Structure formats: structure tokens, C-alpha cells
Backbone and ligand atoms as CSV (ligand in chain L), in Angstrom:
chain,resi,resn,atom,element,x,y,z
A,1,UNK,N,N,-28.281,-106.038,193.626
A,1,UNK,CA,C,-28.853,-106.433,194.912
A,1,UNK,C,C,-27.815,-106.244,196.025
A,2,UNK,N,N,-28.343,-105.804,197.169
A,2,UNK,CA,C,-27.441,-105.602,198.309
A,2,UNK,C,C,-27.163,-106.952,198.985
A,3,UNK,N,N,-25.928,-107.102,199.455
A,3,UNK,CA,C,-25.550,-108.307,200.187
A,3,UNK,C,C,-24.821,-107.870,201.451
A,4,UNK,N,N,-25.170,-108.501,202.566
A,4,UNK,CA,C,-24.523,-108.145,203.834
A,4,UNK,C,C,-23.380,-109.130,204.080
A,5,UNK,N,N,-22.178,-108.601,204.268
A,5,UNK,CA,C,-21.008,-109.447,204.553
A,5,UNK,C,C,-20.566,-109.140,205.986
A,6,UNK,N,N,-20.745,-110.124,206.845
A,6,UNK,CA,C,-20.514,-109.920,208.283
A,6,UNK,C,C,-19.244,-110.655,208.717
A,7,UNK,N,N,-18.379,-109.934,209.383
A,7,UNK,CA,C,-17.140,-110.511,209.893
A,7,UNK,C,C,-17.094,-110.412,211.411
A,8,UNK,N,N,-16.735,-111.512,212.033
A,8,UNK,CA,C,-16.731,-111.577,213.490
A,8,UNK,C,C,-15.421,-111.141,214.134
A,9,UNK,N,N,-15.253,-111.519,215.395
A,9,UNK,CA,C,-14.168,-110.999,216.227
A,9,UNK,C,C,-12.765,-111.244,215.684
A,10,UNK,N,N,-11.947,-110.232,215.856
A,10,UNK,CA,C,-10.508,-110.241,215.532
A,10,UNK,C,C,-10.200,-110.185,214.036
A,11,UNK,N,N,-11.231,-110.205,213.196
A,11,UNK,CA,C,-10.944,-110.149,211.758
A,11,UNK,C,C,-10.491,-108.766,211.315
A,12,UNK,N,N,-10.760,-107.756,212.137
A,12,UNK,CA,C,-10.250,-106.416,211.800
A,12,UNK,C,C,-8.739,-106.323,212.067
A,13,UNK,N,N,-8.185,-107.345,212.723
A,13,UNK,CA,C,-6.760,-107.309,213.073
A,13,UNK,C,C,-5.937,-108.311,212.264
A,14,UNK,N,N,-6.346,-108.518,211.014
A,14,UNK,CA,C,-5.602,-109.434,210.148
A,14,UNK,C,C,-4.160,-108.976,209.973
A,15,UNK,N,N,-3.939,-107.672,210.134
A,15,UNK,CA,C,-2.573,-107.136,210.009
A,15,UNK,C,C,-1.614,-107.743,211.033
A,16,UNK,N,N,-2.150,-108.144,212.210
A,16,UNK,CA,C,-1.249,-108.718,213.222
A,16,UNK,C,C,-1.561,-110.195,213.514
A,17,UNK,N,N,-2.497,-110.784,212.752
A,17,UNK,CA,C,-2.742,-112.222,212.939
A,17,UNK,C,C,-1.774,-113.012,212.053
A,18,UNK,N,N,-1.725,-114.315,212.235
A,18,UNK,CA,C,-0.740,-115.145,211.536
A,18,UNK,C,C,-1.082,-115.227,210.044
A,19,UNK,N,N,-0.237,-114.591,209.211
A,19,UNK,CA,C,-0.554,-114.538,207.780
A,19,UNK,C,C,-0.401,-115.911,207.118
A,20,UNK,N,N,0.338,-116.830,207.779
A,20,UNK,CA,C,0.442,-118.171,207.188
A,20,UNK,C,C,-0.884,-118.928,207.351
A,21,UNK,N,N,-1.729,-118.450,208.269
A,21,UNK,CA,C,-3.056,-119.070,208.460
A,21,UNK,C,C,-4.140,-118.262,207.744
A,22,UNK,N,N,-4.056,-116.929,207.884
A,22,UNK,CA,C,-5.178,-116.095,207.421
A,22,UNK,C,C,-4.918,-115.347,206.111
A,23,UNK,N,N,-3.716,-115.466,205.569
A,23,UNK,CA,C,-3.420,-114.799,204.297
A,23,UNK,C,C,-2.773,-113.438,204.519
A,24,UNK,N,N,-2.415,-112.839,203.410
A,24,UNK,CA,C,-1.567,-111.635,203.442
A,24,UNK,C,C,-2.324,-110.320,203.503
A,25,UNK,N,N,-3.629,-110.348,203.318
A,25,UNK,CA,C,-4.358,-109.075,203.258
A,25,UNK,C,C,-4.690,-108.558,204.647
A,26,UNK,N,N,-4.602,-107.224,204.811
A,26,UNK,CA,C,-5.140,-106.648,206.046
A,26,UNK,C,C,-6.652,-106.469,205.861
A,27,UNK,N,N,-7.334,-106.028,206.922
A,27,UNK,CA,C,-8.805,-105.985,206.839
A,27,UNK,C,C,-9.289,-105.011,205.770
A,28,UNK,N,N,-8.615,-103.858,205.668
A,28,UNK,CA,C,-9.044,-102.863,204.666
A,28,UNK,C,C,-8.909,-103.449,203.258
A,29,UNK,N,N,-7.823,-104.178,203.035
A,29,UNK,CA,C,-7.606,-104.801,201.712
A,29,UNK,C,C,-8.637,-105.901,201.450
A,30,UNK,N,N,-8.928,-106.682,202.496
A,30,UNK,CA,C,-9.938,-107.734,202.346
A,30,UNK,C,C,-11.292,-107.120,201.986
A,31,UNK,N,N,-11.624,-106.047,202.703
A,31,UNK,CA,C,-12.891,-105.367,202.476
A,31,UNK,C,C,-13.001,-104.881,201.024
A,32,UNK,N,N,-11.900,-104.308,200.553
A,32,UNK,CA,C,-11.945,-103.785,199.189
A,32,UNK,C,C,-12.025,-104.924,198.168
A,33,UNK,N,N,-11.330,-106.031,198.433
A,33,UNK,CA,C,-11.415,-107.196,197.534
A,33,UNK,C,C,-12.851,-107.732,197.482
A,34,UNK,N,N,-13.508,-107.787,198.622
A,34,UNK,CA,C,-14.896,-108.273,198.672
A,34,UNK,C,C,-15.799,-107.325,197.864
A,35,UNK,N,N,-15.572,-106.025,198.043
A,35,UNK,CA,C,-16.386,-105.030,197.337
A,35,UNK,C,C,-16.255,-105.173,195.831
A,36,UNK,N,N,-15.014,-105.364,195.364
A,36,UNK,CA,C,-14.777,-105.494,193.913
A,36,UNK,C,C,-15.425,-106.775,193.372
A,37,UNK,N,N,-15.207,-107.894,194.084
A,37,UNK,CA,C,-15.789,-109.174,193.624
A,37,UNK,C,C,-17.311,-109.090,193.612
A,38,UNK,N,N,-17.874,-108.443,194.623
A,38,UNK,CA,C,-19.336,-108.317,194.688
A,38,UNK,C,C,-19.846,-107.529,193.485
A,39,UNK,N,N,-19.210,-106.406,193.191
A,39,UNK,CA,C,-19.630,-105.585,192.050
A,39,UNK,C,C,-19.569,-106.397,190.753
A,40,UNK,N,N,-18.492,-107.177,190.613
A,40,UNK,CA,C,-18.336,-107.990,189.390
A,40,UNK,C,C,-19.477,-108.989,189.217
A,41,UNK,N,N,-20.103,-109.358,190.329
A,41,UNK,CA,C,-21.196,-110.340,190.248
A,41,UNK,C,C,-22.563,-109.711,190.478
A,42,UNK,N,N,-22.611,-108.396,190.336
A,42,UNK,CA,C,-23.909,-107.719,190.365
A,42,UNK,C,C,-24.436,-107.395,191.747
A,43,UNK,N,N,-23.583,-107.472,192.771
A,43,UNK,CA,C,-24.015,-107.147,194.132
A,43,UNK,C,C,-23.405,-105.838,194.607
A,44,UNK,N,N,-24.094,-105.244,195.558
A,44,UNK,CA,C,-23.515,-104.117,196.299
A,44,UNK,C,C,-23.244,-104.656,197.703
A,45,UNK,N,N,-21.943,-104.812,198.043
A,45,UNK,CA,C,-21.606,-105.441,199.330
A,45,UNK,C,C,-21.543,-104.416,200.452
A,46,UNK,N,N,-22.234,-104.710,201.533
A,46,UNK,CA,C,-22.140,-103.910,202.754
A,46,UNK,C,C,-21.300,-104.755,203.717
A,47,UNK,N,N,-20.010,-104.412,203.815
A,47,UNK,CA,C,-19.063,-105.260,204.554
A,47,UNK,C,C,-18.837,-104.686,205.953
A,48,UNK,N,N,-19.141,-105.491,206.963
A,48,UNK,CA,C,-19.052,-105.021,208.350
A,48,UNK,C,C,-18.232,-105.990,209.200
A,49,UNK,N,N,-17.706,-105.450,210.291
A,49,UNK,CA,C,-16.956,-106.288,211.242
A,49,UNK,C,C,-17.314,-105.868,212.654
A,50,UNK,N,N,-17.487,-106.859,213.530
A,50,UNK,CA,C,-17.678,-106.535,214.948
A,50,UNK,C,C,-17.074,-107.630,215.817
A,51,UNK,N,N,-16.574,-107.203,216.966
A,51,UNK,CA,C,-16.077,-108.156,217.965
A,51,UNK,C,C,-17.200,-108.531,218.938
A,52,UNK,N,N,-18.378,-107.970,218.720
A,52,UNK,CA,C,-19.451,-108.056,219.698
A,52,UNK,C,C,-20.597,-108.957,219.199
A,53,UNK,N,N,-20.898,-109.975,219.965
A,53,UNK,CA,C,-21.932,-110.946,219.579
A,53,UNK,C,C,-23.299,-110.273,219.351
A,54,UNK,N,N,-23.663,-109.370,220.266
A,54,UNK,CA,C,-24.982,-108.722,220.162
A,54,UNK,C,C,-25.092,-107.891,218.886
A,55,UNK,N,N,-24.004,-107.238,218.521
A,55,UNK,CA,C,-24.017,-106.427,217.292
A,55,UNK,C,C,-24.228,-107.324,216.070
A,56,UNK,N,N,-23.553,-108.455,216.051
A,56,UNK,CA,C,-23.692,-109.385,214.920
A,56,UNK,C,C,-25.121,-109.924,214.862
A,57,UNK,N,N,-25.689,-110.227,216.014
A,57,UNK,CA,C,-27.081,-110.699,216.059
A,57,UNK,C,C,-28.016,-109.617,215.498
A,58,UNK,N,N,-27.764,-108.368,215.870
A,58,UNK,CA,C,-28.569,-107.248,215.353
A,58,UNK,C,C,-28.474,-107.147,213.837
A,59,UNK,N,N,-27.281,-107.362,213.297
A,59,UNK,CA,C,-27.113,-107.296,211.828
A,59,UNK,C,C,-27.859,-108.444,211.149
A,60,UNK,N,N,-27.872,-109.615,211.779
A,60,UNK,CA,C,-28.621,-110.744,211.200
A,60,UNK,C,C,-30.129,-110.473,211.254
A,61,UNK,N,N,-30.588,-109.837,212.332
A,61,UNK,CA,C,-32.009,-109.439,212.397
A,61,UNK,C,C,-32.324,-108.453,211.263
A,62,UNK,N,N,-31.393,-107.527,211.039
A,62,UNK,CA,C,-31.567,-106.534,209.950
A,62,UNK,C,C,-31.683,-107.260,208.603
A,63,UNK,N,N,-30.828,-108.273,208.380
A,63,UNK,CA,C,-30.880,-109.040,207.121
A,63,UNK,C,C,-32.213,-109.776,207.010
A,64,UNK,N,N,-32.683,-110.326,208.126
A,64,UNK,CA,C,-33.972,-111.032,208.108
A,64,UNK,C,C,-35.101,-110.050,207.790
A,65,UNK,N,N,-35.084,-108.885,208.445
A,65,UNK,CA,C,-36.169,-107.907,208.265
A,65,UNK,C,C,-36.169,-107.299,206.863
A,66,UNK,N,N,-34.982,-107.146,206.275
A,66,UNK,CA,C,-34.882,-106.481,204.965
A,66,UNK,C,C,-34.660,-107.469,203.818
A,67,UNK,N,N,-34.780,-108.763,204.135
A,67,UNK,CA,C,-34.675,-109.790,203.100
A,67,UNK,C,C,-33.336,-109.725,202.344
A,68,UNK,N,N,-32.252,-109.642,203.096
A,68,UNK,CA,C,-30.934,-109.535,202.469
A,68,UNK,C,C,-30.190,-110.872,202.527
A,69,UNK,N,N,-29.481,-111.227,201.429
A,69,UNK,CA,C,-28.592,-112.381,201.503
A,69,UNK,C,C,-27.372,-112.040,202.370
A,70,UNK,N,N,-26.812,-113.082,202.998
A,70,UNK,CA,C,-25.706,-112.860,203.955
A,70,UNK,C,C,-24.539,-113.793,203.659
A,71,UNK,N,N,-23.349,-113.217,203.700
A,71,UNK,CA,C,-22.118,-114.004,203.779
A,71,UNK,C,C,-21.532,-113.682,205.144
A,72,UNK,N,N,-21.255,-114.708,205.941
A,72,UNK,CA,C,-20.784,-114.444,207.306
A,72,UNK,C,C,-19.558,-115.279,207.641
A,73,UNK,N,N,-18.540,-114.594,208.154
A,73,UNK,CA,C,-17.419,-115.276,208.794
A,73,UNK,C,C,-17.580,-115.012,210.289
A,74,UNK,N,N,-18.162,-115.951,211.021
A,74,UNK,CA,C,-18.423,-115.694,212.436
A,74,UNK,C,C,-17.163,-115.762,213.302
A,75,UNK,N,N,-16.003,-116.060,212.678
A,75,UNK,CA,C,-14.725,-116.176,213.399
A,75,UNK,C,C,-14.891,-117.136,214.583
A,76,UNK,N,N,-14.362,-116.799,215.753
A,76,UNK,CA,C,-14.415,-117.761,216.873
A,76,UNK,C,C,-15.846,-118.071,217.306
A,77,UNK,N,N,-16.792,-117.157,217.047
A,77,UNK,CA,C,-18.197,-117.430,217.410
A,77,UNK,C,C,-18.735,-118.661,216.664
A,78,UNK,N,N,-18.114,-118.981,215.516
A,78,UNK,CA,C,-18.495,-120.173,214.743
A,78,UNK,C,C,-18.648,-121.391,215.637
A,79,UNK,N,N,-17.729,-121.484,216.592
A,79,UNK,CA,C,-17.572,-122.744,217.314
A,79,UNK,C,C,-18.471,-122.877,218.534
A,80,UNK,N,N,-19.126,-121.762,218.941
A,80,UNK,CA,C,-19.926,-121.895,220.175
A,80,UNK,C,C,-21.115,-120.961,220.305
A,81,UNK,N,N,-21.352,-120.067,219.348
A,81,UNK,CA,C,-22.446,-119.106,219.587
A,81,UNK,C,C,-23.791,-119.613,219.067
A,82,UNK,N,N,-24.547,-120.218,219.977
A,82,UNK,CA,C,-25.898,-120.661,219.613
A,82,UNK,C,C,-26.793,-119.454,219.339
A,83,UNK,N,N,-26.467,-118.325,219.953
A,83,UNK,CA,C,-27.279,-117.113,219.742
A,83,UNK,C,C,-27.117,-116.616,218.300
A,84,UNK,N,N,-25.889,-116.671,217.785
A,84,UNK,CA,C,-25.673,-116.271,216.384
A,84,UNK,C,C,-26.321,-117.307,215.454
A,85,UNK,N,N,-26.227,-118.562,215.809
A,85,UNK,CA,C,-26.901,-119.599,214.998
A,85,UNK,C,C,-28.405,-119.327,214.922
A,86,UNK,N,N,-29.025,-119.057,216.066
A,86,UNK,CA,C,-30.476,-118.824,216.069
A,86,UNK,C,C,-30.841,-117.602,215.237
A,87,UNK,N,N,-29.994,-116.564,215.285
A,87,UNK,CA,C,-30.252,-115.358,214.488
A,87,UNK,C,C,-30.043,-115.660,213.001
A,88,UNK,N,N,-29.024,-116.450,212.681
A,88,UNK,CA,C,-28.744,-116.800,211.276
A,88,UNK,C,C,-29.912,-117.578,210.681
A,89,UNK,N,N,-30.555,-118.367,211.523
A,89,UNK,CA,C,-31.684,-119.178,211.073
A,89,UNK,C,C,-32.879,-118.317,210.644
A,90,UNK,N,N,-32.926,-117.073,211.108
A,90,UNK,CA,C,-34.042,-116.180,210.766
A,90,UNK,C,C,-33.915,-115.581,209.368
A,91,UNK,N,N,-32.692,-115.644,208.809
A,91,UNK,CA,C,-32.454,-115.024,207.488
A,91,UNK,C,C,-33.153,-115.861,206.421
A,92,UNK,N,N,-33.985,-115.193,205.614
A,92,UNK,CA,C,-34.789,-115.932,204.629
A,92,UNK,C,C,-34.029,-116.158,203.322
A,93,UNK,N,N,-33.195,-115.181,202.944
A,93,UNK,CA,C,-32.372,-115.321,201.735
A,93,UNK,C,C,-31.198,-116.255,202.062
A,94,UNK,N,N,-30.444,-116.701,201.042
A,94,UNK,CA,C,-29.324,-117.595,201.347
A,94,UNK,C,C,-28.310,-116.964,202.305
A,95,UNK,N,N,-27.732,-117.828,203.126
A,95,UNK,CA,C,-26.671,-117.417,204.063
A,95,UNK,C,C,-25.510,-118.388,203.874
A,96,UNK,N,N,-24.343,-117.837,203.563
A,96,UNK,CA,C,-23.150,-118.663,203.327
A,96,UNK,C,C,-22.119,-118.361,204.399
A,97,UNK,N,N,-21.586,-119.424,204.996
A,97,UNK,CA,C,-20.539,-119.302,206.023
A,97,UNK,C,C,-19.175,-119.357,205.332
A,98,UNK,N,N,-18.287,-118.442,205.684
A,98,UNK,CA,C,-16.942,-118.474,205.088
A,98,UNK,C,C,-15.875,-118.440,206.184
A,99,UNK,N,N,-14.738,-119.005,205.838
A,99,UNK,CA,C,-13.551,-118.922,206.692
A,99,UNK,C,C,-12.330,-118.714,205.814
A,100,UNK,N,N,-11.420,-117.914,206.300
A,100,UNK,CA,C,-10.153,-117.720,205.591
A,100,UNK,C,C,-9.341,-119.016,205.641
A,101,UNK,N,N,-9.223,-119.562,206.842
A,101,UNK,CA,C,-8.485,-120.808,207.028
A,101,UNK,C,C,-9.435,-121.987,206.842
A,102,UNK,N,N,-8.879,-123.184,206.909
A,102,UNK,CA,C,-9.714,-124.388,206.915
A,102,UNK,C,C,-9.802,-124.873,208.362
A,103,UNK,N,N,-10.881,-124.529,209.059
A,103,UNK,CA,C,-10.955,-124.883,210.486
A,103,UNK,C,C,-10.800,-126.383,210.739
A,104,UNK,N,N,-11.188,-127.205,209.754
A,104,UNK,CA,C,-11.117,-128.660,209.959
A,104,UNK,C,C,-9.690,-129.196,209.964
A,105,UNK,N,N,-8.747,-128.400,209.478
A,105,UNK,CA,C,-7.353,-128.854,209.495
A,105,UNK,C,C,-6.589,-128.230,210.665
A,106,UNK,N,N,-7.334,-127.601,211.585
A,106,UNK,CA,C,-6.677,-126.910,212.700
A,106,UNK,C,C,-7.025,-127.581,214.042
A,107,UNK,N,N,-6.920,-126.825,215.145
A,107,UNK,CA,C,-7.172,-127.414,216.462
A,107,UNK,C,C,-8.572,-128.024,216.529
A,108,UNK,N,N,-8.726,-129.001,217.402
A,108,UNK,CA,C,-9.987,-129.727,217.474
A,108,UNK,C,C,-11.188,-128.839,217.796
A,109,UNK,N,N,-10.975,-127.813,218.637
A,109,UNK,CA,C,-12.139,-126.982,218.999
A,109,UNK,C,C,-12.708,-126.251,217.785
A,110,UNK,N,N,-11.881,-126.123,216.723
A,110,UNK,CA,C,-12.369,-125.437,215.509
A,110,UNK,C,C,-13.120,-126.386,214.573
A,111,UNK,N,N,-13.159,-127.675,214.917
A,111,UNK,CA,C,-13.798,-128.636,214.007
A,111,UNK,C,C,-15.313,-128.567,214.070
A,112,UNK,N,N,-15.826,-127.958,215.139
A,112,UNK,CA,C,-17.279,-127.819,215.263
A,112,UNK,C,C,-17.705,-126.447,214.794
A,113,UNK,N,N,-18.708,-126.407,213.908
A,113,UNK,CA,C,-19.377,-125.149,213.589
A,113,UNK,C,C,-20.829,-125.282,213.989
A,114,UNK,N,N,-21.268,-124.392,214.868
A,114,UNK,CA,C,-22.694,-124.414,215.237
A,114,UNK,C,C,-23.515,-123.621,214.212
A,115,UNK,N,N,-22.826,-122.994,213.254
A,115,UNK,CA,C,-23.495,-122.168,212.237
A,115,UNK,C,C,-23.830,-122.986,210.979
A,116,UNK,N,N,-22.953,-123.938,210.638
A,116,UNK,CA,C,-23.095,-124.678,209.367
A,116,UNK,C,C,-24.491,-125.264,209.154
A,117,UNK,N,N,-25.100,-125.732,210.231
A,117,UNK,CA,C,-26.417,-126.368,210.126
A,117,UNK,C,C,-27.519,-125.442,209.654
A,118,UNK,N,N,-27.301,-124.131,209.754
A,118,UNK,CA,C,-28.337,-123.190,209.287
A,118,UNK,C,C,-27.828,-122.375,208.085
A,119,UNK,N,N,-26.666,-122.760,207.545
A,119,UNK,CA,C,-26.124,-122.069,206.361
A,119,UNK,C,C,-26.453,-122.883,205.113
A,120,UNK,N,N,-26.540,-122.202,203.975
A,120,UNK,CA,C,-26.721,-122.937,202.713
A,120,UNK,C,C,-25.475,-123.741,202.389
A,121,UNK,N,N,-24.324,-123.213,202.790
A,121,UNK,CA,C,-23.073,-123.912,202.550
A,121,UNK,C,C,-21.939,-123.199,203.244
A,122,UNK,N,N,-20.798,-123.876,203.303
A,122,UNK,CA,C,-19.618,-123.330,203.987
A,122,UNK,C,C,-18.424,-123.397,203.053
A,123,UNK,N,N,-17.673,-122.298,202.994
A,123,UNK,CA,C,-16.464,-122.254,202.168
A,123,UNK,C,C,-15.314,-121.815,203.066
A,124,UNK,N,N,-14.260,-122.627,203.114
A,124,UNK,CA,C,-13.128,-122.265,203.970
A,124,UNK,C,C,-11.836,-122.814,203.414
A,125,UNK,N,N,-10.751,-122.159,203.784
A,125,UNK,CA,C,-9.439,-122.702,203.455
A,125,UNK,C,C,-8.769,-122.050,202.272
A,126,UNK,N,N,-9.403,-121.044,201.688
A,126,UNK,CA,C,-8.842,-120.431,200.478
A,126,UNK,C,C,-8.361,-119.012,200.716
A,127,UNK,N,N,-8.124,-118.664,201.986
A,127,UNK,CA,C,-7.702,-117.298,202.300
A,127,UNK,C,C,-8.788,-116.321,201.861
A,128,UNK,N,N,-8.401,-115.096,201.486
A,128,UNK,CA,C,-9.391,-114.109,201.060
A,128,UNK,C,C,-10.275,-114.588,199.915
A,129,UNK,N,N,-9.749,-115.534,199.102
A,129,UNK,CA,C,-10.560,-116.061,197.995
A,129,UNK,C,C,-11.798,-116.810,198.469
A,130,UNK,N,N,-11.822,-117.224,199.740
A,130,UNK,CA,C,-13.039,-117.878,200.256
A,130,UNK,C,C,-14.239,-116.958,200.069
A,131,UNK,N,N,-14.014,-115.647,200.266
A,131,UNK,CA,C,-15.130,-114.688,200.129
A,131,UNK,C,C,-15.553,-114.568,198.666
A,132,UNK,N,N,-14.558,-114.586,197.760
A,132,UNK,CA,C,-14.874,-114.476,196.328
A,132,UNK,C,C,-15.685,-115.696,195.896
A,133,UNK,N,N,-15.262,-116.874,196.374
A,133,UNK,CA,C,-15.998,-118.101,196.045
A,133,UNK,C,C,-17.415,-118.056,196.621
A,134,UNK,N,N,-17.545,-117.472,197.801
A,134,UNK,CA,C,-18.882,-117.351,198.424
A,134,UNK,C,C,-19.771,-116.411,197.603
A,135,UNK,N,N,-19.182,-115.357,197.062
A,135,UNK,CA,C,-19.962,-114.414,196.237
A,135,UNK,C,C,-20.439,-115.122,194.964
A,136,UNK,N,N,-19.554,-115.913,194.361
A,136,UNK,CA,C,-19.936,-116.669,193.160
A,136,UNK,C,C,-21.058,-117.660,193.509
A,137,UNK,N,N,-20.903,-118.346,194.633
A,137,UNK,CA,C,-21.939,-119.311,195.059
A,137,UNK,C,C,-23.261,-118.594,195.321
A,138,UNK,N,N,-23.174,-117.398,195.910
A,138,UNK,CA,C,-24.394,-116.633,196.211
A,138,UNK,C,C,-25.094,-116.228,194.914
A,139,UNK,N,N,-24.306,-115.759,193.925
A,139,UNK,CA,C,-24.899,-115.340,192.645
A,139,UNK,C,C,-25.623,-116.531,192.019
A,140,UNK,N,N,-24.990,-117.692,192.126
A,140,UNK,CA,C,-25.573,-118.902,191.582
A,140,UNK,C,C,-26.873,-119.283,192.300
A,141,UNK,N,N,-26.853,-119.234,193.620
A,141,UNK,CA,C,-28.060,-119.580,194.395
A,141,UNK,C,C,-29.219,-118.639,194.058
A,142,UNK,N,N,-28.896,-117.342,193.925
A,142,UNK,CA,C,-29.965,-116.356,193.720
A,142,UNK,C,C,-30.493,-116.371,192.288
A,143,UNK,N,N,-29.710,-116.956,191.368
A,143,UNK,CA,C,-30.172,-116.975,189.976
A,143,UNK,C,C,-31.156,-118.121,189.737
A,144,UNK,N,N,-31.304,-118.982,190.743
A,144,UNK,CA,C,-32.188,-120.165,190.553
A,144,UNK,C,C,-33.645,-119.828,190.759
L,1,DQA,C1,C,-11.794,-118.086,211.117
L,1,DQA,C2,C,-11.505,-119.439,211.801
L,1,DQA,C3,C,-11.886,-119.382,213.263
L,1,DQA,O1,O,-11.601,-120.632,213.888
L,1,DQA,C4,C,-11.092,-118.311,213.970
L,1,DQA,O2,O,-11.506,-118.210,215.323
L,1,DQA,C5,C,-11.143,-116.984,213.290
L,1,DQA,C6,C,-11.142,-116.935,211.845
L,1,DQA,C7,C,-11.276,-118.042,209.660
L,1,DQA,O3,O,-11.686,-117.164,208.933
L,1,DQA,O4,O,-10.441,-118.878,209.289
L,1,DQA,O5,O,-11.091,-115.944,213.946
L,1,DQA,O6,O,-13.194,-117.910,211.074
């Protein structure tokens, strides 16, 4: 089964972001790790990244129209994009929110997620492994 993995703003620049917060992998390495973990759990991962809110909304519409499960790291949009939340709500298959860092242990503005309320669950704080855990959780949800 195909799974859409959506990454929000600045995640393509993991090479120059703080590795003590976001882990040691660059975006290409993260993408490949997600692809391998997805294959191991019977998924074909379509891993995308955009800095643009409208593009991410379009991808969520695509997931809704094509009945695709979604793993999404909305990055900074997590904390304020009601438009992404409304689009995420349209997805009929499970949608899991992931974060590399643990936003709840960081600055106060990161403590709010406007996405969590429309996600099946949220996984954060495990670096790139957050995505692997999300894939395992997705396989579990879809097997029910
Ligand atoms: C992030 C956490 C967000 O607060 C931040 O804006 C990001 C990445 C994470 O994966 O830890 O860009 O979503």
C-alpha cells in the first residue's frame, strides 16, 4: 500500500539545522531511511517536502481523494496552520503526526499543535526514528 509522507518547511535543510535537536541525518538520508522502513512494513512511501503551505494542503487533498494514509511532519506549521489542520481532517485513512524533536520540551510556542486534534496520534522526540515508529503505528492501525 502507498503511504504519503509529508514534510514541512525547513526539513530539507537538516544538514544545516541543529543536529543536537534534529539528529544527524540530512534530508536525503532521512528520506532513504523512511523508504527502507516503509518497505519493511509493506508500504511504498512517497516522501515529499515543501516549504509552502498551499502545496502541503494540495498533497493532503490528494491523500483524501486517493484514500491514502499519511504521515506528516508539519514542522513550524504544526503550531499555527489552521488551513493544514482543516486539510488533514479531510484524510479518511489514518494520519499520524511526527516530529524529530520533542516540541513539548522546547520553547513555549512549540507546545501547541493545531494538527494533533485531527491526527490519530503524534510521535515526537526520537529523531529520525520518530518516522520509523510512525510507520510501525500505521501498519498496526491499518491491520485492524
Ligand atoms: C519539528 C518541530 C517544529 O517545532 C519545528 O518548527 C520544525 C521541526 C520537528 O520535527 O521536531 O521545523 O516539526
